[in-house]
C-alpha positions in Angstrom: -15.3 26.9 -13.0 -13.0 25.9 -10.1 -11.0 28.7 -8.4 -7.4 28.0 -9.6 -5.7 29.4 -6.5 -8.1 27.5 -4.2 -7.4 24.3 -6.2 -3.6 24.8 -5.8 -3.9 25.5 -2.1 -6.0 22.4 -1.5 -3.6 20.3 -3.6 -0.6 21.5 -1.7 -2.3 20.9 1.6 -3.5 17.4 0.6 0.1 16.6 -0.6 1.8 18.0 2.5 -0.5 16.1 4.9 0.0 12.9 3.0 3.8 13.4 3.0 3.9 14.2 6.7 1.7 11.3 7.7 3.6 9.0 5.5 6.9 10.1 6.9 5.7 9.8 10.5 4.3 6.3 9.9 7.6 5.1 8.3 8.7 4.6 12.0 6.2 1.8 12.3 8.7 -0.3 10.3 11.7 0.5 12.4 13.2 -2.6 14.0 11.0 -5.0 11.9 12.1 -7.3 9.2 9.8 -5.7 6.6 10.4 -2.6 4.6 7.4 -0.4 3.8 7.3 -1.4 0.2 7.3 -5.1 1.2 4.4 -4.5 3.5 2.5 -2.9 0.7 3.1 -5.9 -1.5 2.0 -8.3 1.3 -1.1 -6.1 1.9 -2.3 -6.7 -1.6 -1.3 -10.3 -1.6 -2.7 -11.3 1.7 -6.1 -9.8 1.0 -6.4 -11.8 -2.2 -8.0 -15.2 -2.3 -5.6 -17.9 -1.3 -3.1 -15.1 -0.6 -2.3 -14.9 -4.3 -2.5 -11.9 -6.6 -1.6 -11.2 -10.1 1.6 -9.1 -10.4 -0.3 -6.5 -12.4 -2.7 -6.1 -9.4 0.2 -5.7 -7.0 1.7 -3.1 -9.4 -1.5 -1.2 -9.6 -1.6 -0.8 -5.8 1.9 0.4 -5.4 3.2 4.0 -5.7 6.3 2.9 -7.6 7.0 1.9 -11.2 6.4 -1.5 -12.6 10.1 -2.3 -13.0 10.7 -1.3 -9.4 7.9 -3.5 -8.2 9.3 -6.4 -10.2 12.7 -5.9 -8.6 11.1 -5.7 -5.1 9.2 -8.9 -5.8 12.4 -10.6 -6.8 14.0 -9.5 -3.5 11.0 -10.7 -1.6 11.2 -14.1 -3.4 14.9 -14.4 -2.3 13.9 -13.6 1.3 11.1 -16.3 1.2 8.3 -13.7 1.8 6.5 -14.5 -1.4 6.7 -17.0 -4.4 6.3 -16.0 -8.0 4.9 -18.3 -10.7 3.6 -17.9 -14.2 0.0 -16.9 -14.5 -1.7 -19.8 -16.5 -4.4 -17.3 -17.7 -1.9 -14.6 -18.9 1.3 -15.8 -20.5 3.1 -12.5 -19.8 1.9 -12.3 -16.2 2.8 -13.8 -12.9 1.1 -14.8 -9.7 2.5 -13.7 -6.5 1.7 -15.7 -3.4 2.5 -14.9 0.2 4.6 -17.6 2.0 3.7 -18.5 5.6 6.7 -16.4 6.7 5.6 -13.5 4.6 2.1 -13.7 6.0 3.4 -13.9 9.6 5.6 -10.9 9.1 2.8 -9.0 7.6 0.3 -9.8 10.4 2.9 -8.8 13.0 3.3 -5.3 11.5 -0.2 -4.8 10.4 -1.4 -4.6 13.9 1.1 -1.9 14.8 0.6 0.0 11.6 -3.2 -0.2 11.8 -3.1 1.2 15.3 -0.7 3.9 14.1 -2.9 4.9 11.2 -6.0 5.1 13.5 -4.1 7.2 16.0 -2.9 9.7 13.4 -6.3 9.9 11.9 -8.0 10.4 15.1 -8.0 14.2 14.8 -11.0 13.6 12.4 -14.3 12.3 13.6 -16.1 9.5 11.8 -18.1 11.8 9.6 -15.0 13.7 8.6 -13.3 10.5 7.8 -16.2 9.4 5.6 -16.1 12.8 3.8 -12.3 12.5 3.3 -12.7 9.0 1.9 -15.5 10.2 -0.5 -13.4 13.1 -1.6 -10.2 11.2 -2.2 -12.0 8.5 -4.1 -13.6 11.0 -6.3 -10.2 12.6 -7.0 -8.8 9.1 -7.9 -11.7 8.3 -10.3 -11.9 11.6 -12.0 
């Protein structure tokens, strides 16, 4: 059986590390025309075929509730970052597609943000990063 105190200490350390890194990297978005949540939506959408993803897939990749994602998408539609259309394969669903302006804004920030992530993770060597990836994936699928 897992040592309860060790499990709590590991959880707190993981949570604090994630929170501190996330807070530090929020500055990557200062002075840009995208909020971090908008970047996350565009990350999912631009990686999908034809830069189009189902709303449920976008929601699954976000760390906010479904109603919050829907409101965020609506604001992004108003800003011409994405379009939203009914999903022909799911009458209750929607397809989210990046506009050219949205894809351009994403690419500009992705370069900066990717460099920032690599820099902040550079305290770990490649073997440690692979171990971290394996462990966090195990935690997520457990």
